[in-house]
C-alpha positions in Angstrom: -6.0 -12.3 8.8 -8.3 -11.2 6.0 -9.0 -7.9 7.7 -5.3 -7.2 8.1 -4.6 -8.0 4.5 -7.4 -5.7 3.3 -6.0 -2.9 5.4 -2.5 -3.6 4.0 -3.9 -3.8 0.5 -5.4 -0.3 0.8 -2.0 1.0 2.0 -0.2 -0.7 -0.9 -2.7 0.9 -3.3 -2.1 4.3 -1.7 1.7 3.7 -2.2 1.2 2.7 -5.8 -0.8 5.8 -6.5 1.9 7.9 -4.9 4.6 6.2 -7.0 2.5 6.8 -10.1 2.2 10.5 -9.3 6.0 10.6 -8.7 6.7 8.8 -12.0 4.2 10.8 -14.2 4.3 14.3 -12.6 7.3 14.3 -10.2 4.8 15.0 -7.5 5.0 13.2 -4.2 1.6 13.4 -2.5 2.8 12.0 0.8 5.5 14.6 1.1 3.1 17.4 -0.1 0.7 16.5 2.7 3.0 15.6 5.6 6.3 17.4 4.7 9.6 16.3 3.3 11.6 13.9 5.4 9.4 14.3 8.5 8.8 11.5 11.1 5.2 11.1 9.9 6.3 10.7 6.3 8.8 8.1 7.3 6.2 6.2 9.3 3.8 6.2 6.4 6.5 4.9 4.0 7.3 2.2 6.6 3.7 1.1 6.9 3.3 1.0 3.1 6.5 -1.1 2.9 5.4 -3.5 5.6 2.0 -3.8 4.0 3.6 -4.9 0.8 5.5 -7.6 2.7 2.3 -8.8 4.4 0.5 -8.9 1.1 3.1 -11.3 -0.3 0.9 -13.9 1.3 -1.8 -13.2 -1.3 0.5 -14.7 -3.9 0.6 -18.0 -2.3 -2.9 -18.3 -1.0 -5.4 -20.2 -3.3 -8.2 -18.2 -4.7 -11.6 -19.0 -3.2 -14.1 -20.1 -5.8 -17.5 -18.4 -5.7 -20.4 -20.7 -5.1 -22.4 -21.3 -8.3 -26.1 -21.6 -7.9 
């Protein structure tokens, strides 16, 4: 599960950067690369949204303490 959450976290970060660009510069990087309202753009948005839902689990999981030597 950790691998899946890391992949999803990377997608969420990509989505956050894209929204930052939209908010600051009115520039949508995903649409600039893959086209406006294309199937691939919609698939990417769907994966980013699902990744956010999957990473909700990070909020309820306890943090692992690092071993002190």
